[in-house]
C-alpha positions as CSV (number, residue, x, y, z in Angstrom):
1,M,46.9,160.6,30.6
2,K,46.3,163.6,28.5
3,I,47.8,167.0,29.4
4,G,44.4,168.4,30.3
5,E,43.8,165.6,32.8
6,V,47.2,166.1,34.3
7,I,46.6,169.8,34.8
8,R,43.1,169.2,36.3
9,K,44.5,166.5,38.7
10,Y,47.4,168.6,40.1
11,R,45.5,171.9,40.1
12,K,42.9,170.3,42.4
13,E,45.6,168.7,44.5
14,K,47.1,172.2,45.0
15,G,43.6,173.5,45.9
16,L,43.5,176.0,43.1
17,T,40.4,177.1,41.2
18,Q,40.6,177.5,37.4
19,E,40.3,181.3,38.0
20,E,43.2,181.3,40.5
21,M,45.4,179.3,38.2
22,A,44.5,181.5,35.2
23,G,45.4,184.6,37.3
24,R,48.8,183.3,38.2
25,L,49.6,182.4,34.7
26,G,48.2,185.6,33.1
27,V,45.6,183.8,31.0
28,S,41.8,183.6,31.1
29,A,39.8,181.1,33.1
30,P,38.1,179.8,29.9
31,A,41.6,179.0,28.6
32,V,42.3,176.8,31.6
33,N,39.0,175.2,31.2
34,K,39.7,174.4,27.5
35,W,43.1,172.9,28.5
36,E,41.5,170.6,31.1
37,N,38.8,169.4,28.7
38,N,41.4,168.8,26.0
39,V,39.8,171.3,23.7
40,S,43.1,173.2,23.3
41,M,46.7,172.9,24.4
42,P,48.7,175.5,26.4
43,D,51.2,177.5,24.5
44,V,54.7,175.9,24.6
45,S,55.9,179.0,26.5
46,L,53.5,178.2,29.3
47,L,54.6,174.6,29.9
48,A,57.4,175.5,32.4
49,P,55.3,178.0,34.3
50,I,52.4,175.6,34.6
51,A,54.8,172.8,35.8
52,R,56.3,175.2,38.4
53,L,52.9,176.4,39.6
54,L,51.6,172.8,40.0
55,E,55.0,171.7,41.5
56,I,55.5,168.9,39.0
57,T,58.1,168.3,36.3
58,T,57.5,169.0,32.7
59,D,57.9,165.3,32.0
60,T,54.9,164.7,34.4
61,L,52.9,167.5,32.8
62,L,53.4,166.1,29.3
63,S,53.0,162.5,30.6
64,Y,56.4,161.7,29.1
65,K,56.6,158.7,31.3
66,D,53.0,157.6,31.3
67,E,51.6,154.5,29.7
68,L,53.8,151.6,28.6
69,T,53.3,149.2,25.7
70,D,52.3,145.6,26.3
71,I,55.8,144.5,25.5
72,E,57.2,146.9,28.1
73,M,54.7,145.8,30.7
74,N,55.7,142.1,30.1
75,Q,59.4,143.0,30.4
76,K,58.6,144.7,33.7
77,A,56.8,141.7,35.0
78,E,59.6,139.4,33.9
79,E,62.2,141.5,35.6
80,F,60.3,141.6,38.9
81,A,59.9,137.8,38.8
82,R,63.6,137.4,38.0
83,L,64.7,139.6,41.0
84,A,62.2,137.9,43.3
85,M,63.3,134.3,42.3
86,E,67.0,134.7,41.7
87,E,68.0,137.4,44.2
88,H,65.7,138.3,47.1
89,F,62.2,139.5,47.5
90,D,63.4,142.8,48.9
91,S,65.4,143.5,45.7
92,A,62.2,143.0,43.7
93,W,60.2,145.1,46.1
94,D,62.7,148.0,46.0
95,W,62.8,147.8,42.2
96,A,59.0,147.8,41.9
97,Q,58.9,150.9,44.2
98,K,61.2,152.7,41.8
99,Q,59.0,151.8,38.8
100,V,56.0,153.3,40.6
101,Q,58.0,156.5,41.3
102,E,59.3,156.7,37.7
103,Y,55.9,156.1,36.1
104,P,53.5,157.9,38.5
105,N,50.7,158.3,35.9
106,S,50.8,154.7,34.6
107,E,48.0,153.1,36.6
108,K,48.3,149.9,34.6
109,L,52.0,149.6,35.7
110,I,51.1,150.4,39.3
111,M,48.4,147.8,39.2
112,L,50.9,145.2,37.8
113,M,53.5,146.0,40.4
114,V,51.2,145.9,43.4
115,Q,49.7,142.6,42.3
116,M,53.1,141.1,41.8
117,M,54.4,142.4,45.1
118,D,51.4,141.1,46.8
119,G,51.4,137.8,45.1
120,Y,55.1,137.0,45.3
121,R,55.3,137.7,49.0
122,M,52.7,134.9,49.5
123,I,54.1,132.5,46.8
124,L,57.6,132.7,48.3
125,G,56.4,132.4,51.9
126,I,58.2,135.6,52.9
127,K,58.6,135.9,56.7
128,D,57.0,139.0,58.2
129,A,55.0,139.4,55.0
130,E,52.7,141.7,56.9
131,K,55.3,144.4,57.1
132,Y,54.7,145.1,53.4
133,T,50.9,145.5,53.9
134,P,50.7,149.2,54.7
135,R,52.4,150.2,51.4
136,L,50.3,147.7,49.4
137,Y,47.1,149.1,51.0
138,E,48.3,152.6,50.1
139,L,48.7,151.7,46.4
140,Y,45.4,149.8,46.3
141,E,43.6,152.8,47.8
142,R,45.2,155.0,45.2
143,L,43.9,152.8,42.4
144,L,40.4,152.6,43.9
145,H,40.1,156.3,43.1
146,S,41.2,155.9,39.5
147,D,39.1,157.6,36.7
148,N,39.5,154.4,34.7
149,L,36.6,152.1,35.5
150,E,38.5,148.9,34.6
151,I,41.5,149.8,36.8
152,R,39.1,150.7,39.7
153,Q,37.3,147.4,39.4
154,E,40.4,145.3,39.1
155,A,41.9,147.1,42.1
156,A,38.8,146.5,44.1
157,V,38.8,142.7,43.4
158,S,42.5,142.3,44.1
159,F,42.3,144.5,47.2
160,F,39.2,142.6,48.4
161,H,41.1,139.3,48.4
162,N,44.0,140.9,50.1
163,C,41.8,142.3,52.9
164,L,40.0,138.9,53.2
165,R,43.3,137.2,53.7
166,D,44.1,139.7,56.4
167,N,40.7,139.4,58.1
168,N,40.1,143.1,57.4
169,F,36.4,142.6,56.8
170,E,35.5,146.3,57.0
171,K,37.9,147.3,54.3
172,A,36.8,144.2,52.2
173,E,33.2,145.5,52.3
174,E,34.4,148.9,51.1
175,C,36.1,147.2,48.2
176,L,32.8,145.6,47.2
177,S,31.2,149.0,46.8
178,C,33.5,149.5,43.8
179,V,32.3,146.4,42.0
180,P,29.2,146.9,39.8
181,K,26.0,145.6,41.4
182,R,25.2,143.7,38.2
183,S,28.5,142.0,38.1
184,F,28.3,138.2,38.4
185,N,31.5,138.2,40.5
186,L,30.0,140.6,43.0
187,K,27.7,138.0,44.5
188,L,30.5,135.4,44.6
189,L,32.8,137.9,46.4
190,Q,30.0,138.7,48.9
191,A,29.7,134.9,49.5
192,K,33.4,134.7,50.2
193,L,33.2,137.5,52.7
194,C,30.3,136.0,54.5
195,N,32.1,132.7,54.7
196,A,35.2,134.4,56.1
197,K,33.0,136.1,58.7
198,K,31.5,132.8,59.7
199,E,28.1,133.9,58.5
200,S,27.4,130.4,57.1
201,E,23.7,130.7,56.3
202,E,24.1,133.9,54.3
203,A,27.2,132.5,52.5
204,K,25.3,129.3,51.6
205,R,22.4,131.4,50.2
206,L,24.7,133.5,48.1
207,Y,26.7,130.5,46.8
208,E,23.4,128.8,45.8
209,E,22.4,132.0,43.9
210,V,25.7,132.0,42.1
211,L,25.4,128.3,41.2
212,Y,21.8,128.8,40.0
213,A,22.8,131.8,37.8
214,G,25.6,129.7,36.3
215,Y,23.2,126.9,35.6
216,M,20.7,129.2,33.9
217,D,23.5,130.6,31.8
218,C,24.5,127.1,30.7
219,L,20.9,126.4,29.7
220,L,20.7,129.6,27.8
221,Y,23.8,128.9,25.7
222,T,23.4,125.2,25.2
223,S,19.7,124.9,24.5
224,P,18.7,124.7,20.8
225,S,16.8,127.7,19.5
226,P,13.1,127.3,18.3
227,R,14.3,127.4,14.7
228,D,16.8,124.6,15.4
229,R,14.1,122.5,17.0
230,Q,11.9,122.7,13.9
231,K,14.7,121.3,11.7
């Protein structure tokens, strides 16, 4: 996340307008606007005052601990799996919570952690697995409001299956609103929801549409072109 996006995010959370923020920092409102649109950067002397005003650390302001490399992400996944399998799920859970706190701006890491926490509690057959649900829901909800379309959609699909498993059909339907209407997966997810709600006829109709669409795609990609037929 760029510094301008960080400033805009926390300014809004504080309920400040650009004019109010500018007044408190002794700069012009257009200057704040340029920061937030990444047209220009704040002067280095303003970094600490901005962080204090927004009640964040300078590390957060500068996204010092923001996105991780693919190698770092894989290492995080491996460490979670090790803790869950070799020690105890609660050890992995607590470790994952610390990762989320340490990298609050890394939505990719948050997505990874919430999916692993959710998945491993089921894989390991953890007793009282539902006690972890409120925190998982909280993290999924957070990701549903991401500015990153891919993150938002991935969270919606994962959260959907979570809600379906919990028979939380109302929340599952909300998740579907975050999946593009033209997405092939959307109709399949809708069919799964109808099936879970015992709406058999509607589920059957949707499954048939999914199968027919898949069949037409197969024809499209396997049928010879007119030019090939002439050869």
